[in-house]
C-alpha positions as CSV (number, residue, x, y, z in Angstrom):
1,M,0.2,0.1,0.4
2,G,3.4,2.2,-0.4
3,F,4.0,4.9,-3.0
4,I,6.2,1.7,-5.3
5,G,4.5,-1.3,-4.1
6,S,1.0,0.2,-5.0
7,N,1.9,1.7,-8.1
8,L,3.0,-2.2,-9.4
9,I,0.2,-4.1,-8.1
10,R,-2.0,-1.0,-10.4
11,Q,0.8,-1.8,-13.4
12,L,0.5,-5.6,-13.3
13,L,-3.7,-5.5,-13.0
14,S,-3.3,-3.5,-16.2
15,T,-1.1,-5.6,-18.4
16,E,-0.9,-9.0,-17.0
17,P,-4.4,-9.9,-17.1
18,S,-3.1,-13.9,-16.2
19,Y,-1.5,-13.1,-12.4
20,Q,-3.3,-12.9,-9.2
21,I,-2.1,-10.8,-7.0
22,V,-1.8,-11.0,-3.1
23,N,-0.8,-8.0,-1.0
24,L,0.3,-8.0,2.4
25,D,1.0,-4.8,3.5
26,N,1.3,-3.4,7.7
27,L,-0.2,0.0,6.7
28,S,2.3,1.4,8.6
29,Y,2.7,5.7,8.1
30,G,4.4,4.9,4.3
31,S,1.2,3.6,3.8
32,N,-2.5,4.1,2.3
33,L,-5.3,2.1,1.4
34,A,-7.0,4.9,-0.9
35,N,-3.4,3.9,-3.1
36,L,-5.1,0.7,-4.4
37,R,-8.9,1.8,-3.6
38,D,-10.2,1.9,-6.7
39,V,-8.9,-2.1,-7.7
40,E,-9.8,-3.6,-4.6
41,S,-13.2,-5.4,-6.1
42,R,-10.9,-7.4,-9.0
43,K,-11.1,-11.4,-8.8
44,A,-7.9,-11.2,-9.4
45,Y,-6.3,-8.9,-6.1
46,R,-6.5,-9.5,-2.8
47,F,-5.4,-7.8,0.4
48,V,-3.5,-8.7,3.4
49,K,-3.1,-6.7,6.6
50,G,0.1,-8.1,8.2
51,D,3.6,-8.4,8.6
52,I,6.1,-9.6,6.5
53,C,8.3,-10.4,10.2
54,N,5.6,-12.5,10.8
55,S,7.0,-15.3,9.5
56,G,3.9,-17.6,10.4
57,L,1.6,-15.4,8.3
58,V,4.5,-15.2,5.2
59,K,4.5,-18.7,5.4
60,E,0.5,-19.5,5.3
61,L,-0.1,-16.7,2.6
62,S,3.1,-18.3,0.3
63,T,1.7,-21.4,-0.3
64,D,0.6,-20.9,-2.9
65,V,2.1,-18.8,-5.2
66,D,4.8,-18.2,-7.6
67,A,6.7,-15.6,-6.6
68,I,7.6,-12.9,-4.3
69,V,8.1,-9.4,-4.9
70,N,9.4,-7.4,-1.7
71,A,8.2,-3.9,-2.0
72,A,7.9,-3.5,1.6
73,A,10.8,-2.3,3.5
74,E,11.1,1.2,6.5
75,T,12.6,3.8,4.1
76,H,12.9,6.9,5.2
77,V,16.9,8.2,5.8
78,D,16.3,10.8,8.8
79,R,13.4,8.3,10.9
80,S,16.5,5.2,10.7
81,I,19.0,7.6,11.7
82,S,16.6,8.4,15.2
83,D,16.0,4.9,15.3
84,P,17.8,2.2,13.4
85,R,16.0,-0.9,15.3
86,P,12.9,-0.7,12.9
87,F,14.2,-0.6,9.9
88,L,16.7,-3.8,11.0
89,D,14.0,-5.4,11.8
90,T,11.7,-5.3,8.5
91,N,14.8,-4.8,5.8
92,I,16.3,-7.8,7.4
93,G,14.3,-9.7,9.5
94,G,11.7,-9.4,7.3
95,V,13.3,-10.3,4.1
96,L,14.3,-13.2,5.8
97,N,11.0,-14.3,6.4
98,L,10.6,-13.8,2.4
99,L,13.3,-15.8,1.2
100,E,12.5,-19.0,4.2
101,A,9.4,-19.2,2.6
102,C,11.0,-19.0,-0.9
103,R,13.1,-21.9,0.1
104,T,10.4,-24.2,1.5
105,Q,8.0,-23.3,-1.3
106,D,10.4,-23.4,-4.5
107,L,9.7,-20.1,-5.4
108,D,11.1,-17.3,-7.6
109,Y,12.3,-14.1,-5.1
110,L,12.7,-10.1,-6.4
111,Q,14.6,-7.7,-4.4
112,I,13.1,-4.0,-4.7
113,S,16.4,-2.5,-3.6
114,T,17.7,1.2,-3.9
115,D,21.0,2.7,-5.9
116,E,21.6,4.4,-1.8
117,V,23.2,1.0,-0.8
118,Y,26.3,2.3,-3.4
119,G,26.9,5.1,-1.3
120,S,27.2,9.2,-1.5
121,S,27.8,10.6,-5.2
122,E,28.9,13.6,-5.3
123,D,28.6,14.4,-9.4
124,G,25.8,11.8,-9.9
125,H,27.5,9.2,-11.9
126,A,25.8,6.1,-12.7
127,Y,26.5,3.2,-10.7
128,S,27.4,-0.3,-12.2
129,E,26.1,-3.7,-10.0
130,I,29.4,-4.6,-9.5
131,E,29.9,-1.2,-7.9
132,R,31.6,-1.8,-3.9
133,L,28.4,-1.2,-1.3
134,D,28.8,1.9,0.2
135,P,26.3,2.3,2.6
136,S,26.3,6.0,5.0
137,S,22.4,5.4,7.0
138,P,21.0,3.2,8.9
139,Y,18.5,2.1,6.5
140,S,21.1,1.7,3.2
141,A,23.5,-0.4,5.5
142,S,20.1,-2.1,6.2
143,K,19.0,-2.8,2.8
144,A,22.1,-3.4,1.5
145,A,22.3,-6.1,4.1
146,A,19.5,-7.4,3.0
147,D,20.7,-7.7,-0.3
148,M,23.6,-9.6,1.0
149,L,21.2,-11.9,2.4
150,V,19.4,-12.6,-1.0
151,N,22.2,-13.0,-3.2
152,S,23.5,-15.7,0.0
153,Y,20.4,-17.7,-0.2
154,H,21.0,-18.3,-4.2
155,K,24.4,-18.8,-3.8
156,T,23.8,-21.3,-0.8
157,Y,20.3,-22.6,-1.5
158,G,20.0,-22.1,-5.4
159,L,16.9,-20.4,-4.7
160,R,16.2,-18.2,-7.6
161,T,16.7,-14.5,-6.6
162,L,16.8,-11.2,-8.4
163,I,17.8,-7.9,-7.0
164,T,16.8,-4.5,-8.4
165,R,18.6,-1.1,-7.1
166,C,16.2,1.7,-8.6
167,T,17.1,5.8,-9.0
168,N,14.7,8.5,-7.0
169,N,11.4,7.6,-7.6
170,F,8.5,10.3,-8.2
171,G,4.8,10.2,-9.5
172,P,1.3,9.4,-7.8
173,Y,0.8,8.2,-4.9
174,Q,3.8,9.2,-3.3
175,F,4.5,9.8,0.4
176,P,4.2,14.0,1.0
177,E,7.8,14.0,3.0
178,K,9.1,13.7,0.0
179,L,11.1,16.4,-2.0
180,I,8.8,16.4,-5.3
181,P,5.8,16.2,-3.9
182,K,6.5,17.9,-0.9
183,V,7.5,21.2,-3.3
184,I,4.1,20.9,-5.0
185,I,2.0,20.9,-1.3
186,R,4.1,23.5,0.0
187,A,4.4,25.8,-3.0
188,S,0.7,25.3,-3.4
189,K,-0.5,26.7,-0.6
190,N,2.2,29.5,-0.3
191,L,4.6,28.6,2.5
192,K,8.2,28.1,2.3
193,V,10.0,25.3,0.5
194,P,13.0,24.3,2.5
195,I,16.0,22.8,0.9
196,Y,19.0,21.0,2.3
197,G,22.7,22.7,2.2
198,S,23.6,24.1,-0.9
199,G,20.8,22.0,-3.3
200,R,23.4,20.9,-5.5
201,Q,23.1,17.4,-4.4
202,I,22.8,15.4,-8.1
203,R,20.0,12.9,-8.3
204,D,18.4,11.0,-10.6
205,W,15.5,10.8,-11.3
206,I,12.7,7.5,-12.6
207,H,9.0,7.8,-13.2
208,V,7.4,5.3,-11.0
209,S,5.6,3.6,-13.8
210,D,9.2,2.9,-15.7
211,H,10.4,1.8,-12.2
212,C,7.4,-0.3,-12.2
213,E,7.8,-1.5,-15.9
214,A,11.4,-2.6,-15.2
215,V,10.7,-4.3,-12.3
216,K,7.7,-6.7,-14.2
217,L,10.2,-6.7,-17.1
218,V,13.0,-8.0,-14.4
219,L,10.6,-10.5,-12.9
220,S,10.0,-12.0,-16.0
221,K,13.0,-12.2,-18.1
222,G,15.7,-11.2,-15.6
223,T,18.6,-14.1,-14.9
224,R,17.9,-15.6,-11.8
225,G,20.7,-14.9,-8.8
226,E,21.5,-11.2,-10.9
227,I,21.2,-7.8,-9.8
228,Y,19.9,-5.2,-12.1
229,N,20.6,-2.0,-11.7
230,I,17.7,1.4,-12.3
231,G,18.0,4.7,-13.7
232,G,16.3,7.6,-15.8
233,G,19.4,8.7,-17.2
234,N,17.5,12.4,-15.5
235,Q,20.5,13.7,-13.4
236,V,19.8,16.8,-12.2
237,E,20.6,18.9,-9.1
238,N,17.9,19.0,-6.1
239,I,17.6,23.0,-6.4
240,E,17.0,22.6,-9.9
241,I,14.1,20.7,-9.6
242,V,12.5,22.6,-6.9
243,K,13.0,25.9,-9.5
244,K,11.4,23.8,-12.3
245,I,8.4,23.1,-10.1
246,L,8.1,26.4,-8.8
247,R,7.6,27.9,-12.6
248,L,4.9,25.4,-13.3
249,L,3.3,26.5,-10.8
250,S,4.0,30.6,-11.4
251,K,5.4,30.6,-8.1
252,P,8.4,32.3,-6.9
253,E,12.0,31.4,-6.4
254,A,12.0,33.7,-2.8
255,L,9.8,30.7,-1.6
256,V,13.2,29.3,-1.1
257,Y,14.6,28.4,2.2
258,Y,18.2,26.6,2.6
259,E,18.5,24.9,5.7
260,L,20.6,21.7,7.5
261,W,18.3,19.1,7.6
262,V,15.5,18.0,5.5
263,E,14.8,14.6,4.4
264,T,15.9,13.8,0.2
265,S,15.4,10.2,0.2
266,N,12.7,9.2,-2.8
267,R,12.2,5.4,-1.8
């Protein structure tokens, strides 16, 4: 019921009529039931409220499926700095439960990871799948650990695993704490728009529908055991994104103010 997961479900339901989808979500702060309200009556779709950290529930739900796609994660960088424990529990412990279900039921497994496992890039250059992991927050460290766990299950048990690592997403149903929706909301109300530091940090941006299309392609045609980086080829400074939104909304750049702390992760 989060940003990427709900968009992925919506796309699969509209393009893959043979798919039956079970959606497991614990409805935490990043989830929104309204994201999929218009598809909840479809016969091909079923929602279950629950947690991937509940191994019994995960095992029960995995008995009659072909693959598990994991879009569930604690994702907010600054929240992970304030309290790392939930990130370790969900992003590592929850992944372990999913992998165990796949191992015992002989299922395919796709882990939706993040490019943040590679660490910070000063020049915004594109990472390759074989680069060294260098996470810089408890959030990205937990995702890197999960990726290593996924790889170990492929090598140790022969599990049919896939990992995707995507750059910054934007699009419908995104959580309002994230950069683009935050700027749109605040500027629309003529409120000040906070920018971290100089705003010169370079990020690559991809629309969530393109990300979901790539995930669908990897799930159906990807080589098991491989990692696939996904990007939009749109490396732009944060301040330029903000200024572009302000121009589209016919709002003055005077709304921008610079501060030392702001949420800038967009997973």
